[in-house]
N, C-alpha and C positions, 0 to 999 in steps of 0.2 A: 735299263736304268734301275738302279737300286736306291734306297734311301736308308740311312740318315746319319746324323752325328751324335745322337744321344748315347749310343753304346759303342764302345771300342770294337766289340765283336762284329757289329753290323758293318762298320767301316772297313774292318780288316777283311771281311768276306768280300766286299766290293773290290777292294784294292788287289786281293788275290786273283779275282776274276780279270781285272785289268792286266795283270802280269801274264796270266794264261793267254789272254787275247794277243798280247804282244809277242809271246812265244810262238803262237800259231801263225802269226804274220811274219815271223822272222825279224821282229823288231825288239827282241828282248835284250840284245846287247847294245853297247854304245856305238851304234853304227854311224858312219858318215854318209853323206849323199853319194859318195863315190863307191861305197862298199856294197850297195844294194840298189835295186831299182827304186825310184822315188815312190814312197808310200805315205799315207797319213792315217792316223787313228784318232777316234774321239769316243768318249763315254762320259756320262753325266751322273753325278751323285746328288741326291736331294739333301740339302743341308737343313732346311726348315720348310715350312709351308710356302715361303715366298723367296727362297734363295737356293742357288744351285752351285755346284762345283764342277767345272769341266776338266777332264783328264785328256790330254792330247799329246801326240808325238808325230813328228814328220821327219822324213829323210830327203825332202826336196832340197835342191841347192839354194844357196842364199839369193840367187838371181830370181827365184820364184817368189811372187807375192803371196803370203799366207795371211788370212784374217779369221778371227773368231767372231761370229755374229750371234748375239744373244736373242734375236728375234723381236726385240722391243725398240729397235733403233740404235742400240748400243753395239758398236763394232770396235774390236781391238786388233792391233797388229800382232802377229805371231812370229817369233824367231824361228827361222828354218835354215839348216837342219837343227833339230833339237840338240843343244850343246852337249859335247862329249862329257861323260860323267853324270849326266842327268837321265835317269831311267824313264821319267815321265814328267811332263809339264802340267801345271794346274793353274786355274784361274777361277775366282769366285764372282758371283753376280747376284744382286737382289733386285726383285721386281716390285714395282710400285702399284701394279694393278693385277687383279685376278685374271687368269686366262691360260690358254695352252700355247706355248711358244716353241718354235723350231730353232734349236741351237745348231749352228752350221759352222764347220771348219772347212774353209775353202783354200786350196793350194793349187793355183793355176786352174786346170780343168778338173782337178779332183775335188769332189764335194762329199763331206761326211756330215750326216744330220742325225740329231737326237731330239726327241720331244720332251718338254717339261711342262707340267701343269702347276701353275702358281696359284696359291690362295692367299690373298691379303686379308687377314681377319678383320671383322668389325670389332669395335671396342667391347670387351667383356664387362658385364656388370654383376656377375655372380662368380666369385672366386671362393676358395676355401682357406685363404691365408689367415683369417681371423678365427679359425676353428680352435676351440679350447681356451679362448681368452675370455673367461668370465661368463661363458654361455651355459655352464652346467653340464657340458658333455664330457665323456671320458677323455682324459688327457692322452696325448701321444706318448709312447714308451720307446726309449732307445734300446734296441735289442742287439746292439753290437755291430761289428763290421763284417760284411760278407762280400768277398771278391772285390775288395777295394771300395765298396759303397757302404754308407751308413744304412742301417736297417731300422727305421723308425715307423711304427704303425700301432694301431689299436683297433680292435673290433668295436663296433657301435651297435648296441641293440636298438633296432628300429621301434617306433618311428623316431627319426632325427628331424627336429625343427631347426632350420638354419636359413637365415636371410629370407624369411617369408616363404620358404619352400619346405615341404614335408617329404622326407625320403623314407620309404618303407622297404622291408626285406632284409637280406643279409648285407651288411655294410661294413666297410673298413675305411679308415683314414690313414694315408701313407705319406711319408716324406723322405726324400733322399735315397730311396731304394730303386730297384729296377722299375717299380710300378708308377713312378711319378716323374714329372719334369724336374730336372735338378733344382734343388732348393725351393721347390713348391710343395704345397700340400694338395693332394688329390683325393677324391672320393672314389672308392671302388664300389660300384653298384653291381651286385651279383645277381645270378639268374633268378628271374621272377621279381626282382626289385623294381621299384618305380618311384617317380616323384611328381608332385603337383603343387599348386599354390596352396598355402595353408588355409587361406580364406575361401577356397573352393571355386574361385573365379577362373575363367579361361584366360589363356595368355598366348603370346607368340614366342617362338624360339627362332632366333636369327642364326645362331651358330653354336656348335659344341666342339670344344677341343678335347679329344679323347684318344683312347688306345684300347686294344684287345689284350688278352691274357692267355698264356700257355699255348700259343700257336694256333688258336682257333678264332674264327670270326665272332665278333660280338655285335649284336643288333639292338638298336634303339628304335622303338616304334612309338609314334605319337597318335593319341586317340582323342576324339572330340567327346562332348558330354553324353552323346548317345552310344559311345563305345565303337564308333566307326573309325577306321584307320585313316589318318591324315597323311602320313608319310613314314618312311623308314630310312635309316642310314646304317651302313655296316662298316665297322672298324676291323680291318685286317692287319693292322700294324701291331705286331706282337712285341710289346714292350718288355715282357719277362724273358721269353726265350731268346730272341735275337737282339734285344735292347733297341728296338726301333723307336723312333720318337713319337710323341703325341702328334696328332695332326688335326687341323681345324676343318670341320665340315660345315659349309654354308647351307642352311636349311630353309629358312623363311617359312616355317610352319605357322599357320594362323589358326585361332580358335581351339587351342590345345587345352584339354582337361587333365591329361596325364601323359607321361612318357614312361614306357616300360622296357626293361632289358630282357632280351632273349638271345637265341643263337647258341652255338656249341661252346663258346668261350665260358669259362667259369664266372668272369666278371668283366665289366667295362670300366676303365678308369676315366674319370672326368676331372680335367684340370680347371677349366672355366667354361662359362656359357654367357651368351648374350640373350637376355630375355626381356620382353616388354609385356605389360607395363612395368616400369621400374618403380619398385615399392621401397619405402624407407626401411632400414634395418630395424628389426624388433629390439 
């Protein structure tokens, strides 16, 4: 299973693999049930943290019952054989609860299964959509179109005080480029950068929606007031090289004094976070 939908390159890579799989199985042409021994194919693309797209094809005769089971109690009927002129069938599904689900295509005695891990994010209370709106920080700069995407970003000399958080190190604010969720403003926290509450208090991190950069893993590590490690999370979703989407990591770190970026990635992009206590905006 691959992911995602943020970049056309990433989806194209996935769909090219699907076609290669079909070719290897002898299913690449518009076959009828009479033209080949009955077969079924299934693969799954991650659309977002909580939604998936199933790609499937069958050559079983119409007398065979085929179903697509999403693993959460939702079951849909599947047309078999796959209609002539259709190279692959697809269906989308969204999950309402976090968990790992078995997605199953069943045609008679044939069973094809893929696993999908859904994350239903908690509500974020730290976003960067208000950045540059009267907060005295450097404005975003439109740097033109690159590969069909707007390229709006600015470097921010740390420290950056924003929504009662202080960010230090090498920082960039980006919007509309490969490095952010479409139409969102994201903060790029680069190697050695960190953030903490401006008032110095400890806090809890429920979740972070983030991405890595330039094909390398980016690590965020939480420390307590004595500089002991509370927990780490690694983002391997390369939003620059493959245009993979941002993804939400559920963390539930408690007693956090600071969160620091490390790993071989140049930066970690942060789209939003859920942090408590919730403090009023400065």
